[in-house]
matplotlib code that plots the C-alpha trace (Angstrom):
import matplotlib.pyplot as plt

x = [-11.3, -11.3, -13.3, -10.8, -7.9, -9.6, -10.2, -6.6, -5.3, -7.6, -6.4, -2.8, -3.4, -5.1, -2.2, 0.4, -1.6, -1.7, 2.0, 2.8, 0.5, 2.0, 5.5, 5.2, 2.2, 3.0, -0.1, -0.4, 0.0, 0.8, -2.5, -1.7, 1.8, 0.4, -2.1, 0.6, 2.7, -0.2, -0.9, 2.7, 2.6, -0.6, 0.9, 4.0, 1.9, -0.2, 3.0, 4.3, 0.9, 0.9, 4.4, 3.1, 5.6, 3.1, 5.7, 6.6, 2.9, 2.3, 5.2, 4.0, 0.5, 1.8, 3.7, 0.3, -1.4, 1.4, 0.9, -2.8, -4.6, -8.0, -8.1, -9.9, -8.9, -5.3, -6.7, -9.2, -6.3, -4.2, -7.0, -7.5, -3.8, -3.7, -6.6, -5.2, -2.0, -3.8, -3.1, -6.7, -6.1, -4.5, -7.2, -9.9, -8.2, -7.9, -11.6, -12.8, -11.0, -12.5, -16.0, -15.6, -13.9, -16.4, -19.6, -21.0, -20.4, -23.0, -21.4, -17.9, -19.2, -21.2, -18.2, -16.0, -18.6, -18.8, -15.0, -15.0, -17.5, -15.2, -12.3, -14.3, -15.3, -11.7, -10.6, -13.0, -15.4, -18.8, -21.0, -19.2, -19.2, -23.0, -23.7, -21.6, -23.3, -26.7, -26.0, -25.0, -28.1, -30.3, -28.9, -28.6, -31.1, -29.9, -26.2, -25.7, -22.2, -23.5, -26.6, -24.5, -22.0, -24.8, -26.7, -23.5, -23.0, -26.6, -26.0, -22.8, -24.7, -27.6, -30.0, -31.3, -34.8, -33.2, -30.7, -33.5, -35.2, -32.0, -31.5, -35.1, -34.3, -31.1, -33.0, -35.6, -33.1, -30.9, -33.8, -32.3, -34.1, -32.9, -35.8, -33.6, -31.4, -34.3, -35.9, -33.0, -32.4, -36.0, -35.7, -32.6, -34.5, -37.2, -34.5, -33.1, -36.7, -37.0, -33.8, -35.3, -38.6, -40.5, -42.7, -45.2, -42.5, -40.9, -44.2, -44.7, -41.2, -41.6, -44.8, -43.0, -40.2, -42.8, -44.0, -40.7, -40.2, -40.1, -36.7, -35.1, -33.9, -37.6, -38.9, -36.2, -37.0, -40.8, -40.0, -38.3, -41.3, -43.6, -41.5, -41.3, -45.2, -45.3, -46.6, -44.5, -46.5, -46.0, -42.3, -42.0, -43.8, -41.7, -38.4, -39.5, -40.2, -36.7, -35.1, -36.9, -35.9, -32.2, -31.3, -27.7, -28.9, -29.9, -27.1, -28.4, -32.1, -32.3, -31.9, -34.7, -36.9, -36.4, -37.0, -40.4, -41.3, -40.4, -42.6, -45.5, -44.9, -45.0, -48.3, -49.7, -48.9, -47.1, -49.9, -49.1, -45.4, -44.1, -41.8, -44.1, -41.1, -40.0, -41.9, -41.2, -37.6, -37.2, -38.7, -36.4, -33.4, -34.6, -34.8, -31.3, -29.9, -31.4, -30.0, -26.6, -26.6, -27.2, -24.1, -20.7, -18.6, -16.2, -18.9, -21.2, -21.8, -22.1, -25.2, -23.2, -22.3, -25.9, -27.0, -24.4, -25.7, -29.3, -28.5, -26.3, -27.6, -28.4, -25.4, -24.5, -25.9, -24.2, -22.9, -25.4, -27.9, -25.5, -27.1, -23.9, -24.5, -24.4, -27.3, -29.8, -31.2, -34.3, -34.0, -33.8, -37.1, -39.1, -40.8, -40.5, -37.7, -34.8, -35.0, -31.8, -31.9, -30.2, -27.1, -28.0, -24.5, -25.6, -28.4, -27.4, -25.4, -22.2, -22.7]
y = [25.8, 28.9, 27.2, 24.2, 26.6, 28.4, 25.0, 24.0, 27.3, 26.9, 23.4, 24.4, 27.2, 24.9, 22.5, 25.3, 26.6, 23.1, 22.6, 26.0, 25.4, 21.9, 23.3, 26.4, 26.0, 24.7, 23.6, 24.9, 21.8, 23.6, 22.5, 18.9, 19.1, 20.8, 18.0, 15.4, 17.2, 17.4, 13.7, 12.8, 15.1, 13.5, 10.0, 11.0, 12.6, 9.4, 7.3, 9.5, 9.5, 5.7, 6.0, 8.6, 11.2, 14.1, 16.8, 15.6, 15.2, 18.8, 19.9, 18.0, 19.4, 23.0, 22.5, 21.7, 24.7, 27.1, 26.0, 26.1, 28.1, 27.5, 23.8, 23.2, 19.6, 20.2, 22.6, 20.0, 17.5, 20.0, 20.8, 17.1, 16.6, 19.5, 18.2, 14.7, 16.1, 18.1, 21.5, 22.5, 26.3, 25.7, 23.4, 25.9, 28.7, 26.5, 25.5, 28.9, 30.3, 27.7, 28.4, 32.1, 31.6, 29.0, 30.7, 30.7, 27.0, 25.3, 21.8, 23.0, 25.4, 22.6, 20.4, 23.2, 23.8, 20.1, 19.9, 23.1, 21.5, 18.5, 20.9, 22.8, 19.5, 18.2, 21.5, 21.2, 23.9, 22.1, 25.1, 26.3, 22.7, 22.5, 25.7, 24.6, 21.2, 22.7, 24.9, 21.9, 20.0, 23.0, 23.3, 19.6, 17.6, 14.3, 14.7, 11.5, 12.5, 15.8, 14.2, 11.7, 14.3, 16.7, 13.9, 13.1, 16.8, 17.0, 14.0, 15.6, 18.8, 16.9, 17.9, 14.3, 15.0, 16.7, 13.8, 11.3, 13.2, 13.1, 9.4, 8.8, 10.7, 8.6, 5.4, 6.2, 7.3, 4.2, 1.7, 0.9, 0.3, 3.0, 2.7, 1.3, 4.3, 6.7, 5.1, 5.7, 9.2, 10.1, 8.6, 10.7, 13.7, 13.0, 12.7, 16.1, 17.6, 16.1, 17.8, 21.2, 20.3, 20.2, 17.2, 17.6, 17.5, 14.5, 12.7, 13.4, 12.3, 9.1, 8.4, 8.8, 6.5, 3.9, 3.7, 2.2, -0.3, -0.6, -1.0, -0.9, 2.6, 3.6, 2.1, 3.9, 7.2, 6.6, 5.8, 9.1, 10.9, 9.1, 10.1, 13.7, 13.7, 12.1, 8.8, 6.4, 3.4, 4.1, 4.6, 1.3, -0.6, 1.0, 0.2, -3.4, -3.6, -2.2, -4.8, -7.6, -6.2, -5.7, -7.5, -6.2, -2.7, -3.7, -1.7, 1.4, 0.9, -0.7, 2.7, 4.2, 1.2, 1.4, 5.1, 4.5, 2.0, 4.5, 7.1, 4.6, 3.9, 7.6, 7.9, 5.0, 6.9, 3.9, 3.9, 0.8, 1.6, -1.6, -1.6, -1.9, -2.1, -5.5, -7.5, -5.1, -4.6, -8.3, -8.6, -5.9, -7.7, -11.0, -9.3, -7.8, -11.2, -12.8, -10.1, -10.5, -14.2, -13.2, -11.0, -12.3, -13.9, -10.9, -8.3, -9.9, -8.1, -9.6, -9.1, -6.7, -4.6, -4.5, -3.4, -0.7, 0.4, 0.3, 2.5, 4.9, 8.3, 9.1, 9.6, 13.2, 14.8, 14.0, 16.3, 18.5, 16.3, 13.6, 10.2, 8.6, 9.7, 6.9, 8.4, 11.1, 12.5, 14.5, 18.3, 19.8, 21.6, 18.4, 16.9, 13.4, 10.9, 10.5, 7.8, 6.5, 6.3, 3.6, 4.7, 5.5, 4.4, 0.8, 1.2, 3.7, 2.1, 3.7, 5.9]
z = [-80.5, -78.3, -75.5, -75.5, -75.1, -72.2, -70.4, -70.9, -69.4, -66.4, -65.8, -66.0, -63.6, -61.1, -61.3, -60.7, -57.7, -56.2, -56.6, -55.0, -52.1, -51.4, -51.6, -49.4, -47.1, -43.6, -41.6, -38.0, -35.9, -32.7, -31.1, -32.0, -30.5, -27.4, -26.9, -27.3, -24.7, -22.3, -22.7, -21.9, -18.9, -17.7, -18.0, -16.1, -13.4, -13.2, -12.9, -10.1, -8.4, -8.3, -6.8, -4.3, -5.4, -5.0, -5.5, -9.0, -9.8, -8.9, -11.0, -14.0, -13.7, -13.3, -16.6, -18.2, -16.7, -17.8, -21.4, -21.5, -18.8, -20.4, -19.6, -16.3, -15.8, -14.5, -12.0, -10.7, -10.5, -8.6, -6.1, -5.5, -4.9, -2.5, -0.5, -0.3, 1.1, 3.8, 2.1, 2.4, 2.0, -1.4, -2.5, -1.5, -3.4, -6.6, -6.5, -5.6, -8.5, -10.8, -9.5, -10.3, -13.7, -14.9, -13.6, -17.2, -17.6, -15.4, -15.3, -14.5, -11.9, -10.2, -10.2, -8.7, -5.9, -5.1, -4.8, -2.7, -0.4, 0.1, 0.8, 3.5, 5.1, 5.1, 6.5, 9.4, 8.2, 8.3, 7.9, 4.8, 3.5, 4.1, 2.2, -0.7, -0.9, -0.5, -3.5, -5.6, -4.6, -5.3, -8.8, -9.4, -7.2, -8.5, -7.6, -5.5, -4.2, -2.9, -1.4, 0.6, 1.8, 2.8, 4.7, 6.6, 7.4, 8.7, 10.9, 12.3, 13.1, 14.8, 12.0, 12.0, 10.4, 7.4, 7.1, 7.1, 4.2, 2.2, 2.8, 1.6, -1.6, -2.1, -1.5, -4.1, -6.6, -6.3, -5.6, -2.1, 1.2, 3.5, 6.0, 8.7, 8.7, 8.3, 11.4, 13.7, 12.4, 13.1, 16.6, 17.1, 15.9, 18.5, 21.2, 20.1, 20.3, 23.8, 24.8, 24.1, 25.7, 22.4, 23.4, 20.5, 17.9, 19.6, 19.5, 15.8, 14.9, 16.9, 15.0, 11.7, 12.9, 14.0, 10.4, 9.4, 12.3, 16.1, 17.7, 21.1, 20.1, 19.5, 22.7, 24.8, 23.2, 23.7, 27.4, 27.7, 26.2, 28.6, 31.5, 30.4, 30.4, 33.9, 32.6, 34.7, 33.7, 30.0, 30.6, 32.4, 29.6, 26.9, 28.8, 29.3, 25.5, 24.9, 27.2, 25.4, 22.0, 23.0, 26.2, 26.0, 26.9, 30.4, 32.1, 30.4, 30.8, 34.2, 36.2, 34.2, 34.8, 38.5, 38.4, 36.7, 39.4, 42.1, 40.4, 40.4, 44.1, 44.9, 43.0, 45.0, 48.2, 49.9, 52.5, 54.6, 54.9, 53.3, 50.4, 47.4, 45.0, 46.1, 43.4, 40.6, 41.5, 41.6, 38.2, 36.8, 38.4, 36.7, 33.3, 33.8, 34.8, 31.7, 29.5, 31.2, 30.3, 26.7, 26.6, 25.5, 28.2, 28.5, 28.8, 31.5, 34.7, 38.1, 40.3, 42.5, 39.4, 38.2, 41.6, 41.5, 38.1, 39.3, 42.3, 40.4, 39.4, 35.8, 33.5, 32.7, 29.6, 26.3, 23.7, 22.0, 20.1, 19.0, 18.3, 19.6, 23.2, 25.8, 27.9, 28.0, 31.3, 31.3, 31.6, 35.1, 34.9, 34.4, 37.4, 36.2, 37.0, 34.6, 32.0, 30.5, 26.7, 24.7, 22.9, 19.2, 18.1, 18.7, 16.2, 13.5, 10.6, 9.3, 6.2]

ax = plt.figure().add_subplot(projection="3d")
ax.plot(x, y, z, "-o")
ax.set_aspect("equal")
plt.show()
């Protein structure tokens, strides 16, 4: 009887406590309400972004930031908006602050560094952009976006050999064939080495490029290497191979071909006083005429124009190491004749 009474009292007490809790306890739903407000703000910002009303987008995102400074997403969104509007300094400040604040959170810091690299590149600061992207790739070797941006930065800075290595990594990761681009980047790296008189490095780079394929770009660079070593016959053969592979490059290659013939004539001594170049120059002119016929109607040159190109001096040096140069003369301290190199812009695909 006593035990039953105790159980009854415990049950009545539990019921009373439940009633009191349900009557007076108010759950803390502030986080839920804040999340709802943020969602509405994001939707309004998205609507204004679609309408290209960037000022209102920034205002909505600032409202989100003021309510919750711990959330990194609105900061990333603000930085991206600033960069798209050309306000690079503001974008850089936002992403630098994020990178410092989130240094203990690896993924967020990597994302902030990647965005910071994009900011630097858009602001025309390639060296800082390169350092930022190199840090991202160092910490996350499989970051495809950083690999692509870094490869493009290397190309812009004439670091073609390093760019070829990055494209090789991207090709392996994505299962894509990037050998064509690697080939032309290696040839451009060889041309850069030739520009600083590093003939051994140029030879090694051309051998690596040859493993991928042989192109008119490759033959023209090999002709420049042969001319730099005083091998006029080799330069002549390589230039003829370039003409066969890409007849449209005749205006660029013909002066170098004639210069090689003149070098061969000087080596022969020209003993009997007659013009030993007649036959070879005629052959070069025939090749140029055939290539001219292969060009579109609007870009063909007359025989007089080709003769003018053939007799013209070598084109001036292009900007430092760029693969998009129209011509590359040999350095002044070389004893060989200049060889005009085919423009790499005709070969290298767009990233």
